[in-house]
MDTraj code that builds the backbone (N, CA, C; nanometers):
import mdtraj as md
import numpy as np

residues = "UNK UNK UNK UNK UNK UNK UNK UNK UNK UNK UNK UNK UNK UNK UNK UNK UNK UNK UNK UNK UNK UNK UNK UNK UNK UNK UNK UNK UNK UNK UNK UNK UNK UNK UNK UNK UNK UNK UNK UNK UNK UNK UNK UNK UNK UNK UNK UNK UNK UNK UNK UNK UNK UNK UNK UNK UNK UNK UNK UNK UNK UNK UNK UNK UNK UNK UNK UNK UNK UNK UNK UNK UNK UNK UNK UNK UNK UNK UNK UNK UNK UNK UNK UNK UNK UNK UNK UNK UNK UNK UNK UNK UNK UNK UNK UNK UNK UNK UNK UNK".split()
xyz = np.array([
    [-0.1156, -6.2192, 3.6032],
    [-0.2397, -6.2540, 3.5648],
    [-0.2743, -6.3978, 3.5473],
    [-0.1502, -6.4824, 3.5028],
    [-0.1562, -6.6031, 3.5056],
    [-0.2365, -6.6886, 3.6022],
    [-0.2418, -6.6629, 3.7425],
    [-0.3140, -6.7562, 3.8432],
    [-0.4761, -6.7220, 3.8326],
    [-0.5042, -6.6020, 3.7838],
    [-0.6216, -6.5569, 3.7676],
    [-0.6901, -6.5610, 3.6619],
    [-0.6412, -6.6050, 3.5458],
    [-0.7130, -6.6285, 3.4257],
    [-0.7896, -6.7662, 3.4332],
    [-0.9201, -6.7374, 3.4264],
    [-0.9884, -6.8654, 3.4037],
    [-1.0923, -6.8902, 3.2950],
    [-1.1057, -6.7914, 3.1889],
    [-1.1712, -6.7997, 3.0820],
    [-1.0948, -6.8978, 2.9656],
    [-1.1952, -6.9498, 2.9245],
    [-1.1390, -7.0393, 2.7973],
    [-1.1158, -6.9459, 2.6900],
    [-1.0161, -6.9464, 2.6418],
    [-0.9465, -6.8444, 2.5239],
    [-0.9130, -6.9650, 2.4060],
    [-0.9781, -6.9112, 2.3010],
    [-0.9598, -6.9868, 2.1862],
    [-0.9150, -6.8742, 2.0673],
    [-0.8017, -6.9331, 2.0093],
    [-0.7605, -6.8409, 1.8925],
    [-0.7325, -6.9190, 1.7580],
    [-0.8233, -6.8707, 1.6619],
    [-0.7965, -6.9186, 1.5140],
    [-0.7007, -6.8467, 1.4594],
    [-0.5973, -6.9383, 1.4046],
    [-0.4794, -6.8683, 1.3195],
    [-0.4489, -6.9492, 1.1907],
    [-0.3421, -6.8853, 1.1390],
    [-0.2805, -6.9443, 1.0230],
    [-0.1400, -6.9321, 1.0492],
    [-0.0788, -7.0333, 0.9879],
    [0.0991, -7.0398, 1.0059],
    [0.1409, -6.9312, 0.9619],
    [0.0974, -6.8477, 0.8687],
    [0.1858, -6.7293, 0.7916],
    [0.1155, -6.5972, 0.8471],
    [0.0638, -6.5726, 0.9648],
    [0.0021, -6.4655, 0.9771],
    [0.0954, -6.4070, 1.0979],
    [0.1111, -6.2508, 1.0650],
    [0.1981, -6.1745, 1.1812],
    [0.1211, -6.1425, 1.2975],
    [0.0142, -6.1404, 1.2630],
    [-0.1052, -6.0458, 1.3641],
    [-0.1090, -6.1848, 1.4714],
    [-0.1111, -6.2889, 1.4258],
    [-0.1397, -6.4356, 1.4837],
    [-0.0379, -6.4369, 1.5812],
    [0.0825, -6.4384, 1.5207],
    [0.2148, -6.4459, 1.6371],
    [0.2022, -6.3139, 1.7353],
    [0.1596, -6.2065, 1.7007],
    [0.1360, -6.1043, 1.7916],
    [0.0597, -6.1421, 1.9036],
    [-0.0507, -6.1885, 1.8577],
    [-0.1807, -6.2094, 1.9671],
    [-0.1438, -6.3165, 2.0504],
    [-0.0643, -6.4306, 2.0227],
    [-0.0536, -6.5458, 2.1059],
    [0.0896, -6.4961, 2.1848],
    [0.1708, -6.3843, 2.1302],
    [0.2655, -6.3704, 2.2157],
    [0.2006, -6.2604, 2.3492],
    [0.0981, -6.1893, 2.3082],
    [0.0473, -6.1090, 2.4316],
    [0.0002, -6.2032, 2.5217],
    [-0.1052, -6.3035, 2.4836],
    [-0.1655, -6.4098, 2.5792],
    [-0.0345, -6.4731, 2.6390],
    [0.0684, -6.5131, 2.5690],
    [0.1573, -6.5695, 2.6062],
    [0.2407, -6.5072, 2.7503],
    [0.2607, -6.3589, 2.7340],
    [0.3199, -6.2658, 2.8047],
    [0.2208, -6.2385, 2.9583],
    [0.0735, -6.2657, 2.9111],
    [-0.0140, -6.2441, 3.0371],
    [0.0071, -6.3899, 3.1067],
    [0.0560, -6.4848, 3.0679],
    [0.0365, -6.6065, 3.1034],
    [-0.1125, -6.6821, 3.1087],
    [-0.1729, -6.6539, 2.9944],
    [-0.2913, -6.6886, 2.9979],
    [-0.3022, -6.8115, 2.8895],
    [-0.3419, -6.9541, 2.9273],
    [-0.3782, -7.0745, 2.8487],
    [-0.4691, -7.0067, 2.7416],
    [-0.4389, -7.0838, 2.6151],
    [-0.5305, -7.0862, 2.5072],
    [-0.5152, -7.1834, 2.4109],
    [-0.6260, -7.2164, 2.3495],
    [-0.6298, -7.3343, 2.2343],
    [-0.6193, -7.2307, 2.1359],
    [-0.5305, -7.3043, 2.0577],
    [-0.4872, -7.2219, 1.9063],
    [-0.5549, -7.3434, 1.8028],
    [-0.6212, -7.2830, 1.6935],
    [-0.6969, -7.3796, 1.6145],
    [-0.6264, -7.3192, 1.4531],
    [-0.5785, -7.4028, 1.4075],
    [-0.5366, -7.3751, 1.2913],
    [-0.6264, -7.3771, 1.1688],
    [-0.6451, -7.2811, 1.0970],
    [-0.7176, -7.2334, 0.9799],
    [-0.6610, -7.2663, 0.8338],
    [-0.5343, -7.2913, 0.8355],
    [-0.4841, -7.3275, 0.7141],
    [-0.5114, -7.4335, 0.6264],
    [-0.5480, -7.4236, 0.5196],
    [-0.6545, -7.5400, 0.4518],
    [-0.7845, -7.5500, 0.4929],
    [-0.8446, -7.4863, 0.5415],
    [-0.9737, -7.5288, 0.6322],
    [-1.1083, -7.4296, 0.5750],
    [-1.1453, -7.4379, 0.4531],
    [-1.2235, -7.3708, 0.3878],
    [-1.3618, -7.3701, 0.4718],
    [-1.3849, -7.4785, 0.5513],
    [-1.4959, -7.5054, 0.6267],
    [-1.4853, -7.4019, 0.7479],
    [-1.3948, -7.4271, 0.8449],
    [-1.3323, -7.3316, 0.9273],
    [-1.3467, -7.1756, 0.9220],
    [-1.3012, -7.1694, 0.8155],
    [-1.2607, -7.0221, 0.7556],
    [-1.4187, -6.9712, 0.7097],
    [-1.5100, -7.0318, 0.6698],
    [-1.6423, -7.0101, 0.6255],
    [-1.6952, -6.9814, 0.7642],
    [-1.6933, -7.0774, 0.8752],
    [-1.7676, -7.0362, 0.9973],
    [-1.7155, -6.9541, 1.0826],
    [-1.5731, -6.9133, 1.0709],
    [-1.5409, -6.7852, 1.1109],
    [-1.6136, -6.6792, 1.0365],
    [-1.6312, -6.6362, 0.9241],
    [-1.6976, -6.5483, 0.8670],
    [-1.8288, -6.5283, 0.8984],
    [-1.9039, -6.6648, 0.8879],
    [-2.0362, -6.6368, 0.9179],
    [-2.0559, -6.5832, 1.0788],
    [-1.9676, -6.6365, 1.1563],
    [-1.9871, -6.5911, 1.3219],
    [-1.9258, -6.4649, 1.3506],
    [-1.8161, -6.4257, 1.2669],
    [-1.7571, -6.2906, 1.3087],
    [-1.8030, -6.1871, 1.2301],
    [-1.8496, -6.2455, 1.0896],
    [-1.8526, -6.1221, 0.9778],
    [-1.7041, -6.0805, 0.9500],
    [-1.6003, -6.1369, 0.9699],
    [-1.4754, -6.1055, 0.9451],
    [-1.4108, -6.2156, 0.8585],
    [-1.3124, -6.1933, 0.7311],
    [-1.2358, -6.2750, 0.6792],
    [-1.0781, -6.2822, 0.7193],
    [-1.0811, -6.2252, 0.8313],
    [-0.9101, -6.2272, 0.8683],
    [-0.9008, -6.2890, 0.9998],
    [-0.7626, -6.3468, 0.9876],
    [-0.7284, -6.4070, 1.1465],
    [-0.6005, -6.3208, 1.2130],
    [-0.6062, -6.3276, 1.3296],
    [-0.6594, -6.4023, 1.4153],
    [-0.8275, -6.3651, 1.4490],
    [-0.8873, -6.4743, 1.4971],
    [-1.0051, -6.4452, 1.5332],
    [-1.0260, -6.5149, 1.6959],
    [-1.0203, -6.4210, 1.7755],
    [-1.0074, -6.4704, 1.9275],
    [-1.1263, -6.4717, 1.9867],
    [-1.1441, -6.5904, 2.0611],
    [-1.2663, -6.5890, 2.1439],
    [-1.2496, -6.6147, 2.2896],
    [-1.3289, -6.5377, 2.3534],
    [-1.3130, -6.5623, 2.4998],
    [-1.4410, -6.6136, 2.5628],
    [-1.4629, -6.7254, 2.6291],
    [-1.5584, -6.8092, 2.6998],
    [-1.6821, -6.8108, 2.5779],
    [-1.6367, -6.8352, 2.4532],
    [-1.7193, -6.8419, 2.3407],
    [-1.7393, -6.7341, 2.2670],
    [-1.7222, -6.6057, 2.3274],
    [-1.7689, -6.4817, 2.2525],
    [-1.6726, -6.4373, 2.1926],
    [-1.6753, -6.3840, 2.0902],
    [-1.5791, -6.3118, 1.9924],
    [-1.5289, -6.1987, 2.0099],
    [-1.3989, -6.1794, 2.0315],
    [-1.3617, -6.0105, 2.0807],
    [-1.3089, -5.9539, 1.9392],
    [-1.2715, -6.0160, 1.8414],
    [-1.2135, -5.9666, 1.7196],
    [-1.0522, -6.0229, 1.6920],
    [-0.9878, -5.9385, 1.6435],
    [-0.8603, -6.0052, 1.6073],
    [-0.7743, -5.9254, 1.7435],
    [-0.6140, -5.9349, 1.6578],
    [-0.5200, -5.8894, 1.7228],
    [-0.5429, -5.7352, 1.7986],
    [-0.5638, -5.6543, 1.6768],
    [-0.5879, -5.5116, 1.7051],
    [-0.6771, -5.4820, 1.8141],
    [-0.8051, -5.5524, 1.7957],
    [-0.9206, -5.5258, 1.8988],
    [-0.8710, -5.5940, 2.0264],
    [-0.7752, -5.6951, 2.0467],
    [-0.7421, -5.7304, 2.1778],
    [-0.6563, -5.6652, 2.2304],
    [-0.5478, -5.5977, 2.1916],
    [-0.4557, -5.4830, 2.2089],
    [-0.5218, -5.3783, 2.2745],
    [-0.6345, -5.3279, 2.1947],
    [-0.6935, -5.2113, 2.2550],
    [-0.7769, -5.2330, 2.3519],
    [-0.8557, -5.3637, 2.3867],
    [-0.8861, -5.4092, 2.5221],
    [-0.7964, -5.4094, 2.6356],
    [-0.6659, -5.4451, 2.5989],
    [-0.5699, -5.4636, 2.7076],
    [-0.5310, -5.3047, 2.7550],
    [-0.5149, -5.2228, 2.6448],
    [-0.4734, -5.0722, 2.6714],
    [-0.5564, -4.9973, 2.7457],
    [-0.7025, -5.0429, 2.7369],
    [-0.8225, -5.0054, 2.8078],
    [-0.8245, -5.0472, 2.9382],
    [-0.7520, -5.1437, 2.9774],
    [-0.7600, -5.2240, 3.1114],
    [-0.8885, -5.3293, 3.0987],
    [-0.9567, -5.3593, 2.9833],
    [-1.0749, -5.4046, 2.9600],
    [-1.0516, -5.5720, 2.9639],
    [-0.9324, -5.6283, 2.9138],
    [-0.9078, -5.7408, 2.8901],
    [-0.9004, -5.8229, 3.0025],
    [-0.8128, -5.7870, 3.1133],
    [-0.7983, -5.8851, 3.2284],
    [-0.9227, -5.9335, 3.3203],
    [-1.0444, -5.8135, 3.2873],
    [-1.1422, -5.8665, 3.3970],
    [-1.2329, -5.9867, 3.2521],
    [-1.2061, -5.9674, 3.1169],
    [-1.2651, -6.0756, 3.0903],
    [-1.1788, -6.2039, 3.0990],
    [-1.0856, -6.1887, 3.0927],
    [-0.9909, -6.3462, 3.1175],
    [-1.0255, -6.3869, 3.2547],
    [-1.0731, -6.3289, 3.3508],
    [-1.0731, -6.3476, 3.4944],
    [-1.2124, -6.4447, 3.4973],
    [-1.3340, -6.3937, 3.3774],
    [-1.4504, -6.4648, 3.4170],
    [-1.4278, -6.6274, 3.3956],
    [-1.4963, -6.7042, 3.4470],
    [-1.4939, -6.8408, 3.4376],
    [-1.5968, -6.8680, 3.3229],
    [-1.5856, -6.9843, 3.2721],
    [-1.6815, -6.9997, 3.1517],
    [-1.8103, -7.0594, 3.1921],
    [-1.9302, -7.0330, 3.1350],
    [-2.0486, -7.0639, 3.2222],
    [-2.0633, -7.2214, 3.1760],
    [-2.1142, -7.3172, 3.2275],
    [-2.1605, -7.4509, 3.2318],
    [-2.2040, -7.4817, 3.1154],
    [-2.2994, -7.4088, 3.0346],
    [-2.3325, -7.4300, 2.9425],
    [-2.2638, -7.3900, 2.7986],
    [-2.1455, -7.3595, 2.8189],
    [-2.0609, -7.3134, 2.7107],
    [-2.0513, -7.4154, 2.6290],
    [-2.1156, -7.3664, 2.4697],
    [-2.1068, -7.4557, 2.3245],
    [-1.9469, -7.4444, 2.3063],
    [-1.8777, -7.5797, 2.2777],
    [-1.7734, -7.6027, 2.1999],
    [-1.7604, -7.5226, 2.0821],
    [-1.6373, -7.4735, 2.0368],
    [-1.6301, -7.3962, 1.9295],
    [-1.5869, -7.4996, 1.8460],
    [-1.5753, -7.5070, 1.6977],
    [-1.5273, -7.5849, 1.6107],
    [-1.3428, -7.5755, 1.6522],
    [-1.2993, -7.6975, 1.6371],
    [-1.1573, -7.7063, 1.6344],
    [-1.1040, -7.8060, 1.5080],
])
top = md.Topology()
chain = top.add_chain()
for i, resn in enumerate(residues, 1):
    res = top.add_residue(resn, chain, resSeq=i)
    for name in ("N", "CA", "C"):
        top.add_atom(name, md.element.get_by_symbol(name[0]), res)
traj = md.Trajectory(xyz[None], top)
């Protein structure tokens, strides 16, 4: 998958989160480059994540600016064979940058 991954992947994490480690491990295993944004001590960022995703937990994973949820959600997409097609989509030219 590594050579075909075109999507922009961002993952919001904390340093003490086992699910964050699992999500990064899955992306690494697939050879997918991603931007990791640490949310430790960042109330502004955590509030943005809650407002944007409706969730209070990390990781929160975005593919081409679209929230796909957390690790369990990404693992479900992988099991269904739906993750690779998302990762193969190039970002649109008008993709808004996510907070970092």
